TIVO-2410 file (N, C-alpha, C; in nm, 3 decimals):
# residues 180
REC num residu      c1      c2      c3 atome chaine
REC   1      X   1.751  -3.631   2.725     N      A
REC   1      X   1.776  -3.465   2.652    CA      A
REC   1      X   1.844  -3.506   2.508     C      A
REC   2      X   1.763  -3.453   2.396     N      A
REC   2      X   1.883  -3.463   2.263    CA      A
REC   2      X   2.024  -3.382   2.258     C      A
REC   3      X   2.123  -3.464   2.238     N      A
REC   3      X   2.247  -3.343   2.201    CA      A
REC   3      X   2.315  -3.355   2.092     C      A
REC   4      X   2.210  -3.410   1.994     N      A
REC   4      X   2.273  -3.376   1.903    CA      A
REC   4      X   2.150  -3.353   1.786     C      A
REC   5      X   2.129  -3.295   1.663     N      A
REC   5      X   2.040  -3.270   1.567    CA      A
REC   5      X   2.014  -3.439   1.508     C      A
REC   6      X   1.918  -3.410   1.437     N      A
REC   6      X   1.881  -3.559   1.368    CA      A
REC   6      X   1.943  -3.535   1.244     C      A
REC   7      X   1.992  -3.680   1.247     N      A
REC   7      X   2.053  -3.690   1.082    CA      A
REC   7      X   1.971  -3.683   0.971     C      A
REC   8      X   2.036  -3.711   0.853     N      A
REC   8      X   1.928  -3.653   0.765    CA      A
REC   8      X   1.838  -3.761   0.710     C      A
REC   9      X   1.834  -3.871   0.806     N      A
REC   9      X   1.696  -3.964   0.772    CA      A
REC   9      X   1.623  -3.950   0.873     C      A
REC  10      X   1.653  -3.931   0.953     N      A
REC  10      X   1.530  -3.890   1.149    CA      A
REC  10      X   1.463  -3.808   1.070     C      A
REC  11      X   1.558  -3.678   1.011     N      A
REC  11      X   1.508  -3.534   0.970    CA      A
REC  11      X   1.356  -3.574   0.872     C      A
REC  12      X   1.396  -3.667   0.784     N      A
REC  12      X   1.321  -3.695   0.668    CA      A
REC  12      X   1.198  -3.791   0.739     C      A
REC  13      X   1.225  -3.863   0.801     N      A
REC  13      X   1.102  -3.978   0.887    CA      A
REC  13      X   1.002  -3.912   0.958     C      A
REC  14      X   1.055  -3.824   1.042     N      A
REC  14      X   1.017  -3.726   1.121    CA      A
REC  14      X   0.896  -3.635   1.017     C      A
REC  15      X   0.928  -3.582   0.897     N      A
REC  15      X   0.827  -3.507   0.825    CA      A
REC  15      X   0.760  -3.596   0.758     C      A
REC  16      X   0.618  -3.534   0.777     N      A
REC  16      X   0.494  -3.612   0.703    CA      A
REC  16      X   0.459  -3.531   0.565     C      A
REC  17      X   0.350  -3.621   0.502     N      A
REC  17      X   0.315  -3.547   0.389    CA      A
REC  17      X   0.168  -3.448   0.420     C      A
REC  18      X   0.159  -3.342   0.389     N      A
REC  18      X   0.059  -3.242   0.431    CA      A
REC  18      X  -0.049  -3.321   0.343     C      A
REC  19      X  -0.187  -3.278   0.440     N      A
REC  19      X  -0.299  -3.286   0.367    CA      A
REC  19      X  -0.312  -3.209   0.265     C      A
REC  20      X  -0.373  -3.282   0.108     N      A
REC  20      X  -0.395  -3.204   0.035    CA      A
REC  20      X  -0.440  -3.087   0.039     C      A
REC  21      X  -0.550  -3.065   0.140     N      A
REC  21      X  -0.578  -2.879   0.148    CA      A
REC  21      X  -0.431  -2.796   0.172     C      A
REC  22      X  -0.357  -2.852   0.228     N      A
REC  22      X  -0.215  -2.713   0.253    CA      A
REC  22      X  -0.177  -2.711   0.158     C      A
REC  23      X  -0.191  -2.748   0.009     N      A
REC  23      X  -0.124  -2.747  -0.128    CA      A
REC  23      X  -0.126  -2.579  -0.106     C      A
REC  24      X  -0.211  -2.510  -0.135     N      A
REC  24      X  -0.196  -2.370  -0.149    CA      A
REC  24      X  -0.135  -2.311  -0.023     C      A
REC  25      X  -0.125  -2.325   0.079     N      A
REC  25      X  -0.096  -2.246   0.196    CA      A
REC  25      X   0.032  -2.173   0.149     C      A
REC  26      X   0.074  -2.085   0.255     N      A
REC  26      X   0.172  -1.974   0.226    CA      A
REC  26      X   0.234  -1.923   0.312     C      A
REC  27      X   0.346  -1.894   0.388     N      A
REC  27      X   0.453  -1.841   0.473    CA      A
REC  27      X   0.398  -1.666   0.434     C      A
REC  28      X   0.277  -1.636   0.544     N      A
REC  28      X   0.273  -1.499   0.518    CA      A
REC  28      X   0.291  -1.383   0.573     C      A
REC  29      X   0.322  -1.405   0.704     N      A
REC  29      X   0.353  -1.288   0.781    CA      A
REC  29      X   0.442  -1.344   0.899     C      A
REC  30      X   0.528  -1.305   0.966     N      A
REC  30      X   0.592  -1.264   1.084    CA      A
REC  30      X   0.577  -1.148   1.143     C      A
REC  31      X   0.487  -1.151   1.284     N      A
REC  31      X   0.479  -1.041   1.354    CA      A
REC  31      X   0.593  -0.983   1.456     C      A
REC  32      X   0.648  -0.913   1.477     N      A
REC  32      X   0.735  -0.807   1.567    CA      A
REC  32      X   0.652  -0.702   1.669     C      A
REC  33      X   0.664  -0.714   1.737     N      A
REC  33      X   0.633  -0.573   1.829    CA      A
REC  33      X   0.738  -0.473   1.809     C      A
REC  34      X   0.712  -0.339   1.779     N      A
REC  34      X   0.799  -0.202   1.772    CA      A
REC  34      X   0.739  -0.113   1.882     C      A
REC  35      X   0.813  -0.030   1.946     N      A
REC  35      X   0.817   0.084   2.014    CA      A
REC  35      X   0.796   0.161   1.931     C      A
REC  36      X   0.828   0.188   1.833     N      A
REC  36      X   0.828   0.351   1.783    CA      A
REC  36      X   0.817   0.308   1.627     C      A
REC  37      X   0.691   0.331   1.604     N      A
REC  37      X   0.657   0.264   1.447    CA      A
REC  37      X   0.741   0.390   1.313     C      A
REC  38      X   0.771   0.460   1.401     N      A
REC  38      X   0.839   0.605   1.277    CA      A
REC  38      X   0.985   0.504   1.283     C      A
REC  39      X   1.036   0.459   1.362     N      A
REC  39      X   1.162   0.434   1.356    CA      A
REC  39      X   1.175   0.328   1.289     C      A
REC  40      X   1.087   0.225   1.316     N      A
REC  40      X   1.080   0.101   1.256    CA      A
REC  40      X   1.051   0.112   1.094     C      A
REC  41      X   0.952   0.197   1.068     N      A
REC  41      X   0.938   0.223   0.958    CA      A
REC  41      X   1.051   0.272   0.814     C      A
REC  42      X   1.139   0.336   0.891     N      A
REC  42      X   1.272   0.409   0.849    CA      A
REC  42      X   1.309   0.270   0.823     C      A
REC  43      X   1.362   0.181   0.908     N      A
REC  43      X   1.467   0.115   0.895    CA      A
REC  43      X   1.436  -0.012   0.791     C      A
REC  44      X   1.283  -0.050   0.815     N      A
REC  44      X   1.259  -0.168   0.701    CA      A
REC  44      X   1.229  -0.095   0.585     C      A
REC  45      X   1.187   0.024   0.555     N      A
REC  45      X   1.186   0.097   0.378    CA      A
REC  45      X   1.319   0.149   0.350     C      A
REC  46      X   1.351   0.250   0.410     N      A
REC  46      X   1.436   0.311   0.408    CA      A
REC  46      X   1.595   0.256   0.412     C      A
REC  47      X   1.617   0.165   0.534     N      A
REC  47      X   1.718   0.099   0.513    CA      A
REC  47      X   1.746  -0.041   0.445     C      A
REC  48      X   1.639  -0.145   0.454     N      A
REC  48      X   1.626  -0.283   0.419    CA      A
REC  48      X   1.510  -0.262   0.287     C      A
REC  49      X   1.478  -0.154   0.226     N      A
REC  49      X   1.433  -0.134   0.115    CA      A
REC  49      X   1.291  -0.219   0.081     C      A
REC  50      X   1.219  -0.220   0.171     N      A
REC  50      X   1.063  -0.276   0.175    CA      A
REC  50      X   0.996  -0.176   0.137     C      A
REC  51      X   0.865  -0.230   0.152     N      A
REC  51      X   0.778  -0.110   0.102    CA      A
REC  51      X   0.665  -0.112   0.185     C      A
REC  52      X   0.610  -0.032   0.247     N      A
REC  52      X   0.453  -0.036   0.361    CA      A
REC  52      X   0.340  -0.094   0.226     C      A
REC  53      X   0.315  -0.189   0.249     N      A
REC  53      X   0.212  -0.255   0.199    CA      A
REC  53      X   0.073  -0.222   0.231     C      A
REC  54      X   0.048  -0.200   0.378     N      A
REC  54      X  -0.082  -0.144   0.421    CA      A
REC  54      X  -0.058  -0.114   0.595     C      A
REC  55      X  -0.121  -0.013   0.612     N      A
REC  55      X  -0.145   0.018   0.767    CA      A
REC  55      X  -0.278  -0.033   0.817     C      A
REC  56      X  -0.262  -0.084   0.906     N      A
REC  56      X  -0.439  -0.119   0.941    CA      A
REC  56      X  -0.408  -0.111   1.083     C      A
REC  57      X  -0.539   0.019   1.123     N      A
REC  57      X  -0.575   0.067   1.249    CA      A
REC  57      X  -0.641   0.004   1.375     C      A
REC  58      X  -0.601  -0.048   1.406     N      A
REC  58      X  -0.716  -0.084   1.578    CA      A
REC  58      X  -0.704  -0.002   1.696     C      A
REC  59      X  -0.723   0.107   1.675     N      A
REC  59      X  -0.717   0.197   1.793    CA      A
REC  59      X  -0.805   0.165   1.916     C      A
REC  60      X  -0.924   0.144   1.843     N      A
REC  60      X  -1.021   0.073   1.938    CA      A
REC  60      X  -0.982  -0.043   2.063     C      A
REC  61      X  -0.887  -0.087   1.988     N      A
REC  61      X  -0.765  -0.218   2.060    CA      A
REC  61      X  -0.643  -0.207   2.119     C      A
REC  62      X  -0.615  -0.060   2.050     N      A
REC  62      X  -0.494   0.000   2.112    CA      A
REC  62      X  -0.385  -0.064   2.069     C      A
REC  63      X  -0.389  -0.092   1.933     N      A
REC  63      X  -0.258  -0.110   1.870    CA      A
REC  63      X  -0.293  -0.084   1.660     C      A
REC  64      X  -0.177  -0.081   1.627     N      A
REC  64      X  -0.176  -0.056   1.490    CA      A
REC  64      X  -0.078  -0.124   1.419     C      A
REC  65      X  -0.148  -0.206   1.293     N      A
REC  65      X  -0.033  -0.293   1.235    CA      A
REC  65      X   0.016  -0.204   1.100     C      A
REC  66      X   0.148  -0.258   1.080     N      A
REC  66      X   0.193  -0.189   0.927    CA      A
REC  66      X   0.275  -0.330   0.893     C      A
REC  67      X   0.214  -0.338   0.769     N      A
REC  67      X   0.273  -0.439   0.710    CA      A
REC  67      X   0.359  -0.417   0.581     C      A
REC  68      X   0.471  -0.477   0.578     N      A
REC  68      X   0.611  -0.435   0.485    CA      A
REC  68      X   0.666  -0.552   0.434     C      A
REC  69      X   0.708  -0.534   0.332     N      A
REC  69      X   0.735  -0.647   0.235    CA      A
REC  69      X   0.850  -0.612   0.094     C      A
REC  70      X   0.849  -0.691   0.032     N      A
REC  70      X   0.915  -0.666  -0.110    CA      A
REC  70      X   0.849  -0.659  -0.195     C      A
REC  71      X   0.780  -0.553  -0.219     N      A
REC  71      X   0.675  -0.539  -0.371    CA      A
REC  71      X   0.676  -0.412  -0.385     C      A
REC  72      X   0.665  -0.421  -0.551     N      A
REC  72      X   0.670  -0.294  -0.588    CA      A
REC  72      X   0.514  -0.206  -0.576     C      A
REC  73      X   0.554  -0.052  -0.516     N      A
REC  73      X   0.434   0.014  -0.502    CA      A
REC  73      X   0.360   0.040  -0.596     C      A
REC  74      X   0.369   0.030  -0.759     N      A
REC  74      X   0.275   0.028  -0.862    CA      A
REC  74      X   0.196  -0.117  -0.835     C      A
REC  75      X   0.201  -0.217  -0.777     N      A
REC  75      X   0.147  -0.309  -0.798    CA      A
REC  75      X   0.037  -0.315  -0.656     C      A
REC  76      X   0.038  -0.209  -0.547     N      A
REC  76      X  -0.083  -0.238  -0.447    CA      A
REC  76      X  -0.198  -0.168  -0.494     C      A
REC  77      X  -0.291  -0.255  -0.468     N      A
REC  77      X  -0.428  -0.161  -0.541    CA      A
REC  77      X  -0.474  -0.037  -0.439     C      A
REC  78      X  -0.555   0.018  -0.493     N      A
REC  78      X  -0.596   0.166  -0.410    CA      A
REC  78      X  -0.739   0.084  -0.354     C      A
REC  79      X  -0.777   0.049  -0.399     N      A
REC  79      X  -0.907   0.005  -0.326    CA      A
REC  79      X  -0.901  -0.088  -0.219     C      A
REC  80      X  -0.960  -0.044  -0.089     N      A
REC  80      X  -0.932  -0.108   0.039    CA      A
REC  80      X  -0.968  -0.235   0.041     C      A
REC  81      X  -1.037  -0.304  -0.018     N      A
REC  81      X  -1.101  -0.402   0.020    CA      A
REC  81      X  -1.004  -0.494  -0.094     C      A
REC  82      X  -0.956  -0.440  -0.210     N      A
REC  82      X  -0.867  -0.522  -0.309    CA      A
REC  82      X  -0.712  -0.523  -0.248     C      A
REC  83      X  -0.700  -0.402  -0.175     N      A
REC  83      X  -0.536  -0.425  -0.099    CA      A
REC  83      X  -0.514  -0.475   0.029     C      A
REC  84      X  -0.628  -0.513   0.078     N      A
REC  84      X  -0.655  -0.611   0.176    CA      A
REC  84      X  -0.618  -0.760   0.139     C      A
REC  85      X  -0.699  -0.767   0.059     N      A
REC  85      X  -0.683  -0.962   0.014    CA      A
REC  85      X  -0.559  -0.944  -0.029     C      A
REC  86      X  -0.498  -0.831  -0.136     N      A
REC  86      X  -0.381  -0.878  -0.175    CA      A
REC  86      X  -0.275  -0.873  -0.089     C      A
REC  87      X  -0.285  -0.769   0.012     N      A
REC  87      X  -0.178  -0.784   0.148    CA      A
REC  87      X  -0.194  -0.892   0.189     C      A
REC  88      X  -0.243  -0.952   0.207     N      A
REC  88      X  -0.277  -1.072   0.332    CA      A
REC  88      X  -0.226  -1.216   0.230     C      A
REC  89      X  -0.268  -1.209   0.100     N      A
REC  89      X  -0.171  -1.322  -0.016    CA      A
REC  89      X  -0.035  -1.314  -0.047     C      A
REC  90      X   0.035  -1.196   0.007     N      A
REC  90      X   0.185  -1.193  -0.027    CA      A
REC  90      X   0.289  -1.290   0.069     C      A
REC  91      X   0.390  -1.341   0.006     N      A
REC  91      X   0.497  -1.402   0.072    CA      A
REC  91      X   0.598  -1.322   0.160     C      A
REC  92      X   0.591  -1.372   0.310     N      A
REC  92      X   0.756  -1.301   0.381    CA      A
REC  92      X   0.706  -1.178   0.438     C      A
REC  93      X   0.549  -1.136   0.470     N      A
REC  93      X   0.573  -1.017   0.475    CA      A
REC  93      X   0.588  -1.018   0.625     C      A
REC  94      X   0.628  -0.885   0.676     N      A
REC  94      X   0.634  -0.839   0.819    CA      A
REC  94      X   0.570  -0.751   0.888     C      A
REC  95      X   0.498  -0.818   0.966     N      A
REC  95      X   0.401  -0.721   1.016    CA      A
REC  95      X   0.447  -0.659   1.176     C      A
REC  96      X   0.479  -0.549   1.148     N      A
REC  96      X   0.480  -0.460   1.274    CA      A
REC  96      X   0.392  -0.403   1.358     C      A
REC  97      X   0.368  -0.452   1.484     N      A
REC  97      X   0.260  -0.389   1.543    CA      A
REC  97      X   0.340  -0.340   1.647     C      A
REC  98      X   0.291  -0.222   1.697     N      A
REC  98      X   0.241  -0.078   1.784    CA      A
REC  98      X   0.156  -0.104   1.847     C      A
REC  99      X   0.181  -0.128   1.980     N      A
REC  99      X   0.117  -0.115   2.111    CA      A
REC  99      X   0.106   0.060   2.148     C      A
REC 100      X  -0.008   0.115   2.109     N      A
REC 100      X  -0.013   0.261   2.097    CA      A
REC 100      X   0.012   0.304   2.246     C      A
REC 101      X   0.137   0.424   2.253     N      A
REC 101      X   0.176   0.452   2.348    CA      A
REC 101      X   0.291   0.435   2.409     C      A
REC 102      X   0.326   0.301   2.343     N      A
REC 102      X   0.468   0.218   2.346    CA      A
REC 102      X   0.576   0.303   2.311     C      A
REC 103      X   0.574   0.389   2.259     N      A
REC 103      X   0.678   0.508   2.215    CA      A
REC 103      X   0.742   0.585   2.362     C      A
REC 104      X   0.622   0.610   2.410     N      A
REC 104      X   0.627   0.690   2.557    CA      A
REC 104      X   0.682   0.628   2.687     C      A
REC 105      X   0.704   0.480   2.685     N      A
REC 105      X   0.725   0.359   2.781    CA      A
REC 105      X   0.901   0.400   2.805     C      A
REC 106      X   0.930   0.482   2.881     N      A
REC 106      X   1.074   0.454   2.844    CA      A
REC 106      X   1.154   0.364   2.904     C      A
REC 107      X   1.101   0.261   3.021     N      A
REC 107      X   1.115   0.149   2.998    CA      A
REC 107      X   1.106   0.000   2.942     C      A
REC 108      X   1.035   0.006   2.820     N      A
REC 108      X   1.004  -0.054   2.735    CA      A
REC 108      X   1.107  -0.088   2.669     C      A
REC 109      X   1.118  -0.228   2.634     N      A
REC 109      X   1.191  -0.265   2.547    CA      A
REC 109      X   1.150  -0.424   2.501     C      A
REC 110      X   1.170  -0.469   2.370     N      A
REC 110      X   1.127  -0.617   2.376    CA      A
REC 110      X   1.239  -0.732   2.361     C      A
REC 111      X   1.228  -0.813   2.398     N      A
REC 111      X   1.242  -0.930   2.385    CA      A
REC 111      X   1.306  -0.995   2.238     C      A
REC 112      X   1.448  -0.974   2.206     N      A
REC 112      X   1.485  -1.065   2.077    CA      A
REC 112      X   1.465  -1.194   2.049     C      A
REC 113      X   1.487  -1.288   2.151     N      A
REC 113      X   1.497  -1.419   2.169    CA      A
REC 113      X   1.644  -1.460   2.203     C      A
REC 114      X   1.712  -1.400   2.147     N      A
REC 114      X   1.849  -1.447   2.150    CA      A
REC 114      X   1.942  -1.438   2.270     C      A
REC 115      X   1.873  -1.394   2.365     N      A
REC 115      X   1.934  -1.425   2.512    CA      A
REC 115      X   1.823  -1.496   2.585     C      A
REC 116      X   1.897  -1.525   2.694     N      A
REC 116      X   1.826  -1.637   2.749    CA      A
REC 116      X   1.663  -1.544   2.854     C      A
REC 117      X   1.569  -1.587   2.867     N      A
REC 117      X   1.541  -1.728   2.772    CA      A
REC 117      X   1.548  -1.711   2.657     C      A
REC 118      X   1.609  -1.833   2.546     N      A
REC 118      X   1.575  -1.812   2.414    CA      A
REC 118      X   1.468  -1.851   2.357     C      A
REC 119      X   1.415  -1.815   2.266     N      A
REC 119      X   1.309  -1.828   2.188    CA      A
REC 119      X   1.326  -1.762   2.025     C      A
REC 120      X   1.253  -1.674   1.992     N      A
REC 120      X   1.256  -1.629   1.833    CA      A
REC 120      X   1.402  -1.586   1.808     C      A
REC 121      X   1.481  -1.624   1.709     N      A
REC 121      X   1.590  -1.620   1.672    CA      A
REC 121      X   1.598  -1.461   1.568     C      A
REC 122      X   1.601  -1.506   1.447     N      A
REC 122      X   1.585  -1.362   1.333    CA      A
REC 122      X   1.496  -1.437   1.231     C      A
REC 123      X   1.485  -1.299   1.150     N      A
REC 123      X   1.440  -1.289   1.012    CA      A
REC 123      X   1.560  -1.319   0.905     C      A
REC 124      X   1.547  -1.361   0.804     N      A
REC 124      X   1.672  -1.373   0.690    CA      A
REC 124      X   1.625  -1.235   0.608     C      A
REC 125      X   1.713  -1.233   0.534     N      A
REC 125      X   1.716  -1.110   0.406    CA      A
REC 125      X   1.806  -1.182   0.313     C      A
REC 126      X   1.767  -1.201   0.190     N      A
REC 126      X   1.856  -1.241   0.074    CA      A
REC 126      X   1.910  -1.157  -0.015     C      A
REC 127      X   2.029  -1.122  -0.005     N      A
REC 127      X   2.089  -0.996  -0.113    CA      A
REC 127      X   2.165  -1.050  -0.212     C      A
REC 128      X   2.156  -0.997  -0.313     N      A
REC 128      X   2.283  -1.021  -0.431    CA      A
REC 128      X   2.416  -1.041  -0.412     C      A
REC 129      X   2.491  -0.931  -0.322     N      A
REC 129      X   2.635  -0.910  -0.267    CA      A
REC 129      X   2.622  -0.900  -0.136     C      A
REC 130      X   2.643  -0.977  -0.082     N      A
REC 130      X   2.675  -0.981   0.099    CA      A
REC 130      X   2.813  -0.851   0.135     C      A
REC 131      X   2.911  -0.826   0.101     N      A
REC 131      X   2.975  -0.718   0.085    CA      A
REC 131      X   2.938  -0.590   0.065     C      A
REC 132      X   2.903  -0.558  -0.012     N      A
REC 132      X   2.831  -0.451  -0.077    CA      A
REC 132      X   2.693  -0.437  -0.025     C      A
REC 133      X   2.605  -0.501   0.108     N      A
REC 133      X   2.499  -0.508   0.163    CA      A
REC 133      X   2.553  -0.447   0.261     C      A
REC 134      X   2.661  -0.485   0.341     N      A
REC 134      X   2.716  -0.477   0.469    CA      A
REC 134      X   2.809  -0.352   0.437     C      A
REC 135      X   2.879  -0.301   0.370     N      A
REC 135      X   2.939  -0.173   0.361    CA      A
REC 135      X   2.789  -0.066   0.345     C      A
REC 136      X   2.684  -0.093   0.259     N      A
REC 136      X   2.567  -0.011   0.288    CA      A
REC 136      X   2.514   0.022   0.415     C      A
REC 137      X   2.499  -0.083   0.518     N      A
REC 137      X   2.425  -0.105   0.647    CA      A
REC 137      X   2.529  -0.038   0.730     C      A
REC 138      X   2.640  -0.028   0.703     N      A
REC 138      X   2.760   0.025   0.830    CA      A
REC 138      X   2.770   0.169   0.757     C      A
REC 139      X   2.752   0.172   0.640     N      A
REC 139      X   2.736   0.364   0.640    CA      A
REC 139      X   2.620   0.407   0.668     C      A
REC 140      X   2.532   0.342   0.709     N      A
REC 140      X   2.403   0.390   0.766    CA      A
REC 140      X   2.410   0.367   0.913     C      A
REC 141      X   2.514   0.323   0.976     N      A
REC 141      X   2.485   0.318   1.109    CA      A
REC 141      X   2.452   0.198   1.164     C      A
REC 142      X   2.388   0.084   1.097     N      A
REC 142      X   2.318   0.016   1.156    CA      A
REC 142      X   2.390  -0.050   1.230     C      A
REC 143      X   2.314  -0.107   1.354     N      A
REC 143      X   2.401  -0.198   1.446    CA      A
REC 143      X   2.438  -0.351   1.377     C      A
REC 144      X   2.499  -0.391   1.386     N      A
REC 144      X   2.589  -0.541   1.355    CA      A
REC 144      X   2.594  -0.657   1.472     C      A
REC 145      X   2.524  -0.707   1.488     N      A
REC 145      X   2.600  -0.878   1.576    CA      A
REC 145      X   2.658  -0.920   1.571     C      A
REC 146      X   2.675  -0.967   1.433     N      A
REC 146      X   2.827  -1.043   1.358    CA      A
REC 146      X   2.837  -0.954   1.223     C      A
REC 147      X   2.966  -0.948   1.209     N      A
REC 147      X   3.003  -0.931   1.077    CA      A
REC 147      X   3.028  -1.055   0.953     C      A
REC 148      X   3.045  -1.024   0.867     N      A
REC 148      X   3.033  -1.142   0.789    CA      A
REC 148      X   3.153  -1.254   0.760     C      A
REC 149      X   3.275  -1.165   0.818     N      A
REC 149      X   3.381  -1.220   0.811    CA      A
REC 149      X   3.415  -1.280   0.959     C      A
REC 150      X   3.320  -1.267   1.052     N      A
REC 150      X   3.349  -1.282   1.214    CA      A
REC 150      X   3.274  -1.446   1.268     C      A
REC 151      X   3.309  -1.472   1.342     N      A
REC 151      X   3.240  -1.608   1.420    CA      A
REC 151      X   3.306  -1.723   1.301     C      A
REC 152      X   3.217  -1.846   1.384     N      A
REC 152      X   3.244  -1.994   1.337    CA      A
REC 152      X   3.204  -2.008   1.191     C      A
REC 153      X   3.100  -1.938   1.142     N      A
REC 153      X   2.989  -1.919   0.989    CA      A
REC 153      X   3.048  -1.807   0.937     C      A
REC 154      X   3.145  -1.823   0.849     N      A
REC 154      X   3.172  -1.680   0.783    CA      A
REC 154      X   3.069  -1.673   0.668     C      A
REC 155      X   3.050  -1.544   0.641     N      A
REC 155      X   2.966  -1.545   0.488    CA      A
REC 155      X   2.829  -1.536   0.502     C      A
REC 156      X   2.794  -1.459   0.625     N      A
REC 156      X   2.679  -1.411   0.676    CA      A
REC 156      X   2.643  -1.319   0.777     C      A
REC 157      X   2.598  -1.209   0.775     N      A
REC 157      X   2.622  -1.131   0.888    CA      A
REC 157      X   2.437  -1.126   0.930     C      A
REC 158      X   2.466  -1.056   1.057     N      A
REC 158      X   2.334  -1.037   1.153    CA      A
REC 158      X   2.375  -0.877   1.181     C      A
REC 159      X   2.263  -0.832   1.128     N      A
REC 159      X   2.230  -0.646   1.189    CA      A
REC 159      X   2.090  -0.664   1.287     C      A
REC 160      X   2.095  -0.563   1.344     N      A
REC 160      X   1.935  -0.562   1.441    CA      A
REC 160      X   1.885  -0.424   1.380     C      A
REC 161      X   1.741  -0.448   1.383     N      A
REC 161      X   1.640  -0.329   1.394    CA      A
REC 161      X   1.621  -0.273   1.509     C      A
REC 162      X   1.558  -0.114   1.513     N      A
REC 162      X   1.571  -0.037   1.608    CA      A
REC 162      X   1.504  -0.097   1.718     C      A
REC 163      X   1.464  -0.212   1.768     N      A
REC 163      X   1.387  -0.259   1.872    CA      A
REC 163      X   1.479  -0.389   1.889     C      A
REC 164      X   1.573  -0.421   1.854     N      A
REC 164      X   1.677  -0.539   1.846    CA      A
REC 164      X   1.694  -0.675   1.824     C      A
REC 165      X   1.589  -0.663   1.729     N      A
REC 165      X   1.535  -0.799   1.672    CA      A
REC 165      X   1.666  -0.805   1.571     C      A
REC 166      X   1.702  -0.932   1.583     N      A
REC 166      X   1.824  -0.999   1.474    CA      A
REC 166      X   1.779  -1.013   1.323     C      A
REC 167      X   1.843  -0.968   1.236     N      A
REC 167      X   1.802  -1.001   1.083    CA      A
REC 167      X   1.949  -1.070   1.024     C      A
REC 168      X   1.930  -1.183   0.981     N      A
REC 168      X   2.028  -1.230   0.914    CA      A
REC 168      X   2.028  -1.198   0.782     C      A
REC 169      X   2.161  -1.167   0.754     N      A
REC 169      X   2.172  -1.114   0.575    CA      A
REC 169      X   2.266  -1.210   0.540     C      A
REC 170      X   2.225  -1.244   0.439     N      A
REC 170      X   2.275  -1.365   0.329    CA      A
REC 170      X   2.267  -1.326   0.189     C      A
REC 171      X   2.362  -1.399   0.112     N      A
REC 171      X   2.395  -1.448  -0.030    CA      A
REC 171      X   2.356  -1.568  -0.081     C      A
REC 172      X   2.275  -1.578  -0.168     N      A
REC 172      X   2.261  -1.731  -0.167    CA      A
REC 172      X   2.397  -1.815  -0.217     C      A
REC 173      X   2.442  -1.794  -0.313     N      A
REC 173      X   2.568  -1.795  -0.325    CA      A
REC 173      X   2.675  -1.854  -0.225     C      A
REC 174      X   2.659  -1.720  -0.147     N      A
REC 174      X   2.776  -1.765  -0.012    CA      A
REC 174      X   2.739  -1.899   0.090     C      A
REC 175      X   2.604  -1.893   0.072     N      A
REC 175      X   2.523  -1.996   0.169    CA      A
REC 175      X   2.604  -2.144   0.098     C      A
REC 176      X   2.582  -2.133  -0.016     N      A
REC 176      X   2.654  -2.285  -0.061    CA      A
REC 176      X   2.814  -2.274  -0.051     C      A
REC 177      X   2.833  -2.178  -0.052     N      A
REC 177      X   2.991  -2.213   0.023    CA      A
REC 177      X   2.993  -2.260   0.187     C      A
REC 178      X   2.894  -2.229   0.244     N      A
REC 178      X   2.907  -2.256   0.357    CA      A
REC 178      X   2.846  -2.408   0.405     C      A
REC 179      X   2.752  -2.420   0.274     N      A
REC 179      X   2.672  -2.571   0.320    CA      A
REC 179      X   2.691  -2.660   0.233     C      A
REC 180      X   2.771  -2.639   0.090     N      A
REC 180      X   2.767  -2.790   0.029    CA      A
REC 180      X   2.920  -2.794  -0.008     C      A
***
């Protein structure tokens, strides 16, 4: 079992050059299951400032998808075919998946991946001013996992969405102070 991370050299050696066909690939989405889409949409749009790019209804299959991201509403095409193609070429979209009826299941909760068994960790949101963002989140009653001044790594915070998924809040300038 590995007891340390890879050295810079080992990490570089483990990386391979991608096939030329991958040059136009983008990290398009991360999917999160949500219990109550109204609560989740309120959080991701009203608190984090994302925009609902498209709702896709798969009622016959028992679920709906709500795709959110940092895009201007004015740029969203009205035509469904254009909107769908546009939505699925955006970078860094979050796909909120609601299994129909989940909101009625009082015993249902989703695993964030941050307790055993460990798995998915978090998404990250870059903000211009970490202190202002944290104050804003506190004023809105957002649950903090870690405040910016706490823990071993200062200058970043972790909050939770309504389903308990962790969201790292970071400032690029503060990351340089941590890592550089």
